[in-house]
C-alpha positions as a printed NumPy array, in Angstrom:
array([[ 10.824,  42.326,  40.888],
       [ 13.069,  40.574,  38.395],
       [ 10.268,  38.133,  37.692],
       [  7.951,  41.008,  36.831],
       [ 10.523,  42.426,  34.446],
       [ 11.016,  39.014,  32.872],
       [  7.27 ,  38.502,  32.46 ],
       [  6.827,  41.931,  30.874],
       [  9.693,  41.178,  28.494],
       [  7.987,  37.954,  27.432],
       [  4.679,  39.737,  26.854],
       [  6.463,  42.354,  24.757],
       [  8.126,  39.619,  22.74 ],
       [  4.76 ,  37.978,  22.152],
       [  3.286,  41.258,  20.999],
       [  6.112,  42.035,  18.608],
       [  7.301,  38.509,  17.849],
       [  4.812,  37.703,  15.197],
       [  1.527,  36.155,  16.195],
       [  0.273,  37.352,  12.818],
       [  0.02 ,  34.78 ,  10.014],
       [  2.564,  35.085,   7.244],
       [  1.086,  34.154,   3.906],
       [  4.214,  33.955,   1.793],
       [  4.754,  30.662,   0.013],
       [  8.363,  30.905,  -1.028],
       [  9.977,  27.528,  -1.525],
       [  6.68 ,  25.64 ,  -1.179],
       [  6.197,  24.689,  -4.82 ],
       [  3.029,  26.615,  -5.698],
       [  3.506,  25.879,  -9.404],
       [  3.842,  22.167,  -8.64 ],
       [  0.643,  22.374,  -6.606],
       [ -1.081,  23.734,  -9.711],
       [  0.265,  20.82 , -11.715],
       [ -1.021,  18.44 ,  -9.047],
       [ -4.507,  19.985,  -9.226],
       [ -4.459,  19.634, -13.015],
       [ -3.369,  16.   , -12.7  ],
       [ -6.149,  15.378, -10.175],
       [ -8.817,  16.852, -12.473],
       [ -7.453,  14.933, -15.465],
       [ -7.362,  11.63 , -13.579],
       [-10.927,  12.066, -12.364],
       [-12.145,  12.851, -15.89 ],
       [-10.294,   9.851, -17.328],
       [-11.795,   7.669, -14.614],
       [-15.325,   8.821, -15.466],
       [-14.725,   8.267, -19.186],
       [-13.321,   4.768, -18.618],
       [-16.224,   3.858, -16.327],
       [-18.791,   5.003, -18.913],
       [-17.004,   3.042, -21.645],
       [-16.86 ,  -0.069, -19.45 ],
       [-20.574,   0.131, -18.658],
       [-21.423,   0.411, -22.343],
       [-19.241,  -2.555, -23.279],
       [-20.604,  -4.644, -20.409],
       [-24.147,  -3.955, -21.606],
       [-23.18 ,  -4.938, -25.162],
       [-21.538,  -8.129, -23.877],
       [-24.654,  -9.05 , -21.91 ],
       [-26.864,  -8.675, -24.983],
       [-24.488, -10.369, -27.451],
       [-25.632, -13.774, -28.652],
       [-22.439, -14.826, -30.362],
       [-19.851, -16.198, -27.906],
       [-16.904, -14.635, -29.722],
       [-18.542, -11.21 , -29.81 ],
       [-19.454, -11.49 , -26.144],
       [-15.911, -12.458, -25.151],
       [-14.42 ,  -9.619, -27.197],
       [-16.636,  -7.065, -25.49 ],
       [-15.989,  -8.54 , -22.067],
       [-12.273,  -8.215, -22.74 ],
       [-12.632,  -4.576, -23.826],
       [-14.818,  -3.848, -20.793],
       [-12.197,  -5.294, -18.447],
       [ -9.513,  -3.181, -20.131],
       [-11.673,  -0.104, -19.532],
       [-12.116,  -1.098, -15.876],
       [ -8.332,  -1.441, -15.591],
       [ -7.913,   2.069, -16.964],
       [-10.536,   3.238, -14.482],
       [ -8.479,   1.738, -11.637],
       [ -5.323,   3.368, -13.002],
       [ -7.083,   6.72 , -13.078],
       [ -8.283,   6.174,  -9.51 ],
       [ -4.71 ,   5.532,  -8.36 ],
       [ -3.455,   8.583, -10.269],
       [ -6.132,  10.738,  -8.612],
       [ -5.137,   9.441,  -5.171],
       [ -1.469,  10.172,  -5.894],
       [ -2.299,  13.722,  -6.997],
       [ -4.436,  14.205,  -3.894],
       [ -1.567,  12.994,  -1.688],
       [  0.794,  15.404,  -3.439],
       [ -1.564,  18.316,  -2.775],
       [ -1.959,  17.321,   0.87 ],
       [  1.802,  16.962,   1.244],
       [  2.409,  20.47 ,  -0.052],
       [ -0.319,  21.918,   2.137],
       [  1.148,  20.168,   5.172],
       [  4.605,  21.531,   4.299],
       [  3.166,  25.057,   4.175],
       [  1.449,  24.518,   7.49 ],
       [  4.616,  23.201,   9.121],
       [  6.475,  26.326,   7.974],
       [  3.842,  28.622,   9.443],
       [  3.742,  26.692,  12.726],
       [  7.54 ,  26.82 ,  12.995],
       [  7.428,  30.606,  12.778],
       [  4.646,  30.922,  15.306],
       [  6.117,  28.469,  17.797],
       [  9.017,  30.767,  18.706],
       [  6.957,  33.164,  20.894],
       [  5.286,  30.153,  22.517],
       [  8.686,  28.735,  23.408],
       [  9.701,  32.025,  25.007],
       [  6.441,  32.158,  26.97 ],
       [  6.93 ,  28.587,  28.141],
       [ 10.44 ,  29.432,  29.312],
       [  9.197,  32.391,  31.307],
       [  6.493,  30.347,  32.976],
       [  9.083,  27.728,  33.866],
       [ 11.099,  30.455,  35.566],
       [  8.064,  31.266,  37.704],
       [  7.595,  27.599,  38.551],
       [ 11.171,  27.018,  39.729],
       [ 10.849,  28.993,  43.004],
       [  8.582,  27.43 ,  45.631],
       [  5.613,  29.492,  46.726],
       [  6.614,  29.375,  50.419],
       [ 10.019,  30.844,  49.673],
       [  8.495,  33.565,  47.508],
       [  6.114,  34.551,  50.314],
       [  9.004,  34.967,  52.818],
       [ 10.781,  37.452,  50.53 ],
       [ 10.205,  41.154,  51.249],
       [  7.53 ,  42.498,  49.005],
       [  6.563,  39.03 ,  47.845],
       [  2.899,  39.378,  48.807],
       [  2.563,  42.699,  47.051],
       [  4.383,  41.32 ,  44.032],
       [  2.185,  38.219,  43.969],
       [ -0.985,  40.331,  44.018],
       [  0.409,  42.494,  41.258],
       [  1.325,  39.497,  39.12 ],
       [ -2.054,  37.885,  39.71 ],
       [ -3.809,  41.004,  38.44 ],
       [ -1.469,  41.146,  35.452],
       [ -2.037,  37.483,  34.607],
       [ -5.801,  37.944,  34.925],
       [ -5.686,  40.534,  32.162],
       [ -2.941,  38.926,  30.086],
       [ -4.068,  35.295,  29.867],
       [ -7.296,  36.115,  27.939],
       [ -5.202,  38.162,  25.51 ],
       [ -2.752,  35.287,  25.05 ],
       [ -5.663,  32.882,  24.51 ],
       [ -7.179,  35.173,  21.898],
       [ -3.892,  35.56 ,  20.055],
       [ -3.259,  31.815,  20.077],
       [ -6.691,  30.951,  18.689],
       [ -5.363,  31.   ,  15.117],
       [ -2.455,  28.824,  16.176],
       [ -4.791,  26.25 ,  17.674],
       [ -6.854,  26.341,  14.472],
       [ -3.7  ,  25.709,  12.427],
       [ -2.82 ,  22.729,  14.621],
       [ -6.317,  21.303,  14.169],
       [ -5.996,  21.862,  10.427],
       [ -2.783,  19.843,  10.498],
       [ -4.58 ,  16.974,  12.186],
       [ -7.354,  17.159,   9.586],
       [ -4.768,  17.076,   6.767],
       [ -3.18 ,  14.026,   8.334],
       [ -6.554,  12.274,   8.422],
       [ -7.189,  13.184,   4.767],
       [ -3.741,  11.886,   3.817],
       [ -4.43 ,   8.556,   5.518],
       [ -7.764,   8.343,   3.705],
       [ -6.151,   9.109,   0.304],
       [ -3.467,   6.498,   0.98 ],
       [ -6.207,   3.977,   1.765],
       [ -7.96 ,   4.798,  -1.504],
       [ -4.701,   4.316,  -3.389],
       [ -4.048,   0.937,  -1.756],
       [ -7.601,  -0.17 ,  -2.557],
       [ -7.145,   0.961,  -6.155],
       [ -3.897,  -0.981,  -6.466],
       [ -5.567,  -4.131,  -5.121],
       [ -8.505,  -3.636,  -7.478],
       [ -6.141,  -3.075, -10.402],
       [ -4.281,  -6.319,  -9.754],
       [ -7.54 ,  -8.29 ,  -9.521],
       [ -8.8  ,  -6.882, -12.81 ],
       [ -5.498,  -7.642, -14.514],
       [ -5.782, -11.244, -13.401],
       [ -9.375, -11.408, -14.678],
       [ -8.261, -10.043, -18.043],
       [ -5.384, -12.54 , -18.248],
       [ -7.801, -15.382, -17.545],
       [-10.24 , -14.123, -20.162],
       [ -7.47 , -13.683, -22.735],
       [ -6.301, -17.268, -22.123],
       [ -9.84 , -18.561, -22.591],
       [-10.192, -16.539, -25.77 ],
       [ -6.921, -17.954, -27.127],
       [ -8.072, -21.508, -26.447],
       [-11.39 , -20.841, -28.181],
       [ -9.667, -19.631, -31.359],
       [ -7.08 , -22.399, -31.713],
       [ -8.442, -23.359, -35.136],
       [ -7.374, -19.976, -36.511],
       [ -3.813, -20.126, -35.263],
       [ -2.467, -21.656, -38.467],
       [ -3.618, -18.811, -40.713],
       [ -2.676, -16.23 , -38.086],
       [  0.811, -17.712, -37.772],
       [  1.353, -17.569, -41.538],
       [  0.182, -13.97 , -41.68 ],
       [  2.369, -13.074, -38.713],
       [  5.389, -14.617, -40.443],
       [  4.709, -12.526, -43.537],
       [  4.415,  -9.376, -41.418],
       [  7.679, -10.148, -39.605],
       [  9.428, -10.733, -42.922],
       [  8.126,  -7.407, -44.164],
       [  9.427,  -5.73 , -40.995],
       [ 12.872,  -7.189, -41.657],
       [ 12.865,  -5.834, -45.209],
       [ 11.947,  -2.275, -44.281],
       [ 14.62 ,   0.041, -42.941],
       [ 12.318,   2.472, -41.103],
       [  9.019,   2.439, -39.291],
       [  7.526,   4.829, -41.848],
       [  8.36 ,   2.386, -44.637],
       [  6.784,  -0.488, -42.701],
       [  3.567,   1.466, -42.148],
       [  3.508,   2.455, -45.821],
       [  3.906,  -1.138, -47.007],
       [  1.184,  -2.336, -44.654],
       [ -1.117,   0.483, -45.795],
       [ -0.612,  -0.612, -49.399],
       [ -1.423,  -4.212, -48.453],
       [ -4.529,  -3.063, -46.597],
       [ -5.721,  -0.991, -49.564],
       [ -5.228,  -4.   , -51.828],
       [ -7.28 ,  -6.184, -49.501],
       [-10.12 ,  -3.621, -49.519],
       [-10.077,  -3.453, -53.322],
       [-10.15 ,  -7.235, -53.621],
       [-12.969,  -7.483, -51.121],
       [-14.993,  -4.945, -53.136],
       [-14.745,  -6.952, -56.377],
       [-17.934,  -8.792, -57.443],
       [-18.01 , -12.54 , -56.994],
       [-18.025, -15.088, -59.831],
       [-21.116, -15.221, -62.064],
       [-23.046, -18.447, -62.355],
       [-23.249, -19.917, -65.857],
       [-26.844, -19.663, -67.133],
       [-28.683, -22.868, -68.075],
       [-29.233, -21.561, -71.603],
       [-26.177, -19.468, -72.502],
       [-27.553, -18.659, -75.968],
       [-30.508, -16.857, -74.398],
       [-28.478, -14.905, -71.934],
       [-28.274, -11.182, -72.631],
       [-24.923,  -9.559, -72.669],
       [-24.551,  -7.19 , -69.833],
       [-21.829,  -4.831, -68.809],
       [-19.797,  -5.899, -65.784],
       [-21.179,  -4.478, -62.631],
       [-19.063,  -1.794, -61.066],
       [-18.59 ,  -2.135, -57.39 ],
       [-20.048,   0.8  , -55.563],
       [-17.875,   2.118, -52.758],
       [-18.92 ,   0.746, -49.436],
       [-19.864,   3.176, -46.697],
       [-16.831,   2.069, -44.735],
       [-14.364,   2.796, -47.542],
       [-15.92 ,   6.216, -48.021],
       [-15.695,   7.131, -44.363],
       [-13.702,  10.189, -43.346],
       [-13.291,   9.239, -39.704],
       [-12.619,   6.245, -37.499],
       [-15.709,   5.376, -35.413],
       [-15.241,   5.259, -31.672],
       [-11.678,   6.573, -31.812],
       [-10.032,   7.053, -28.405],
       [ -6.663,   7.422, -26.719],
       [ -4.784,   4.129, -26.275],
       [ -3.663,   4.823, -22.699],
       [ -4.522,   7.008, -19.719],
       [ -2.075,   9.76 , -18.863],
       [ -1.048,  13.292, -19.837],
       [  0.068,  14.15 , -23.358],
       [  3.729,  15.137, -23.179],
       [  4.298,  15.759, -26.897],
       [  1.583,  17.072, -29.184],
       [  1.042,  16.525, -32.885],
       [  3.513,  18.578, -34.927],
       [  5.661,  19.518, -31.914],
       [  9.398,  19.754, -32.589],
       [ 11.819,  18.235, -30.086],
       [ 15.505,  17.839, -30.732],
       [ 14.95 ,  18.956, -34.315],
       [ 12.481,  16.117, -34.965],
       [  8.827,  16.802, -35.743],
       [  6.277,  14.644, -33.958],
       [  3.902,  12.785, -36.27 ],
       [  1.543,  11.833, -33.453],
       [  0.896,  12.088, -29.727],
       [  3.13 ,  10.899, -26.901],
       [  1.584,   9.945, -23.555],
       [  3.305,   9.639, -20.19 ],
       [  1.812,   6.379, -18.949],
       [  2.052,   4.643, -15.606],
       [  4.302,   1.633, -15.253],
       [  2.605,  -1.363, -16.885],
       [ -0.392,   0.78 , -17.829],
       [ -3.153,  -0.86 , -19.853],
       [ -2.9  ,  -0.016, -23.579],
       [ -6.018,  -0.46 , -25.722],
       [ -6.925,  -0.272, -29.387],
       [ -7.729,   3.327, -30.363],
       [-10.343,   2.182, -32.863],
       [-11.916,  -0.862, -34.533],
       [ -9.949,  -2.67 , -37.187],
       [ -7.557,  -5.439, -38.057],
       [ -4.117,  -6.012, -36.56 ],
       [ -1.705,  -5.63 , -39.475],
       [  1.42 ,  -6.014, -37.344],
       [  2.109,  -6.841, -33.698],
       [  5.586,  -7.49 , -32.444],
       [  8.982,  -6.013, -31.62 ],
       [ 10.505,  -3.456, -33.936],
       [ 13.991,  -2.033, -33.629],
       [ 14.174,   0.973, -31.305],
       [ 10.437,   1.01 , -30.52 ],
       [  9.977,  -1.932, -28.143],
       [  6.814,  -3.739, -29.237],
       [  4.47 ,  -2.   , -31.627],
       [  0.962,  -2.558, -32.955],
       [ -0.309,  -1.377, -36.34 ],
       [ -4.079,  -1.42 , -36.852],
       [ -5.871,  -1.065, -40.183],
       [ -9.151,   0.848, -39.911],
       [-11.92 ,   1.249, -42.447],
       [-11.578,   4.095, -44.916],
       [ -7.826,   3.737, -45.413],
       [ -6.83 ,   4.846, -41.897],
       [ -3.948,   3.183, -40.064],
       [ -3.028,   3.576, -36.382],
       [  0.436,   2.952, -34.988],
       [  0.905,   2.39 , -31.25 ],
       [  4.447,   2.079, -29.848],
       [  6.014,   1.682, -26.424],
       [  4.426,  -1.603, -25.357],
       [  6.284,  -4.01 , -23.093],
       [  3.918,  -6.962, -23.567],
       [  1.363,  -7.782, -26.263],
       [ -2.076,  -9.391, -25.998],
       [ -2.864,  -9.431, -29.731],
       [ -1.544, -11.186, -32.815],
       [ -1.349, -10.222, -36.453],
       [ -4.605, -10.832, -38.3  ],
       [ -6.946, -10.367, -35.335],
       [-10.006,  -8.141, -35.544],
       [-10.285,  -5.777, -32.581],
       [-12.936,  -3.507, -31.153],
       [-12.252,   0.047, -29.991],
       [-10.872,  -0.29 , -26.47 ],
       [ -9.748,  -3.906, -26.927],
       [ -6.628,  -4.644, -24.842],
       [ -3.426,  -4.508, -26.876],
       [ -0.924,  -5.03 , -24.062],
       [  0.918,  -3.24 , -21.267],
       [  3.118,  -0.173, -21.397],
       [  6.746,  -0.34 , -20.334],
       [  8.265,   0.67 , -17.04 ],
       [ 10.404,   3.659, -16.176],
       [  9.787,   6.281, -18.85 ],
       [  6.494,   4.626, -19.844],
       [  6.066,   6.679, -23.027],
       [  3.35 ,   5.422, -25.379],
       [  2.981,   7.039, -28.79 ],
       [  0.005,   7.094, -31.141],
       [  0.185,   7.949, -34.837],
       [ -2.703,   8.029, -37.291],
       [ -2.234,   7.974, -41.053],
       [ -4.315,   7.902, -44.18 ],
       [ -2.879,   7.295, -47.612],
       [  0.647,   7.802, -46.337],
       [ -0.154,  11.183, -44.791],
       [ -0.106,  11.776, -41.046],
       [ -3.36 ,  12.869, -39.394],
       [ -3.766,  14.559, -36.017],
       [ -5.395,  11.917, -33.778],
       [ -7.175,  14.685, -31.857],
       [ -9.292,  15.314, -34.976],
       [-10.831,  11.849, -34.533],
       [-11.579,  12.077, -30.818],
       [-15.31 ,  12.624, -30.324]])
C-alpha cells in the first residue's frame, strides 16, 4: 500500500508542481535582445548597401578605358566588398547573440519543468527496486498490482499530454543549437572571405603604387608641406582651417583664365575687357556628390551631441577591429598622416568648398595629393575602441554629414 501512497503523492506533485509554462523573462536581458535585433537589421542593411555600391563600381571598372580610372574603381569596389563582408560577420554575431539569449531563456524554463520529472523518475525507480516475484508473494499484492495497473492506464496518457509542451521545448532547443552552428559557420566563412578580400586589396594597392611612381616626387613635396603645416598648427581645427584656405586658393587659381596669345598684328587688335571667370558648376555646388559614411557600424555620437562638456562637430562610429575605412566623397587628399591625439587622420578637399575630416585610422592607404573616388579605401580602423569620426566643414563652419547622405 505504501507504493500506492507514494505514487499518488507523485501524481499530486506533478499536478501542482508546475507543468504550466512560465513566461517571465527576468534576468534574461530582453533589452539586450532588442539591441541585438537592431544590430542585426542594421548589419543586413549595410551589407545590402555595400553590395550595391560594389556592383556599381565593378561595372564602372569594366567599362573604363583608362587604366588608372579602372584601377581606382576596382580598388573602391574591393573596399565595398570588404565592408560587405564586415557587415555579414556583424549580422552573424548579432544572430548568435539572439540565439544565445533564446537558449538561455529555454534552459531556464526547462530547469523549472524538470523538477516534477525528477520526482516522477524517483517514484518509478522505487517501483522498480522490488522484484515482481517478491511483490506477488506479499499479501494483497495481486489486488494491489491490478489496482496500480488500472491507475497507470489512466495516468500515463495524462502524463504524456502534460509533457507534450516539454518535449516541444526540448526539440526547440535542438533546433536553436542547429541554428547556432549554422550562424557560426556563416561567421567563419565571412571571416575567411574578409581576409581574402583584404589581401586582394593590398595587392591592388601595391600595383597602383608601382604604376604611379613618376608622381611620387611631387606627392612627397606636397606631403612634406602638409606635415610642416601640421607641426605649425596647435589644434586640429586650425589645421583644417589652414588646409581649407589653401584649397580655396587652389580653386581660385584654377578658375583664372590662361595667358592670351599675342596677335600677329597688335595694332589691329581691338581692346577688350578681361574675361571674368564664370563660376564652375563644381564650385557652385551645395552638396558633395555620392557622399557616404566612411565605415560600417553604429553611430555612437551624433552631430551636436554633448559629452563631457564637449560638443561633437561630427559623427562618431563604433567600428570593428581593423574595419575598412573609405573616402566619404570624391576629392583630393589634403592631408594624410598621424596627428597628435587622433592617431592617423585624413583630410579630403571636395568641390564647392567642402572638407571632410576622418580620424581614428590605424593604417593609411592614401598619400597627400591623391585624387580619390567616393568609397576609395583610406585605410583601416584601430583595434579595441575602434572609434572612427567624420566631420564635414564648409568655409570654416561645421556641417551635419547626415545632410549630405542621399
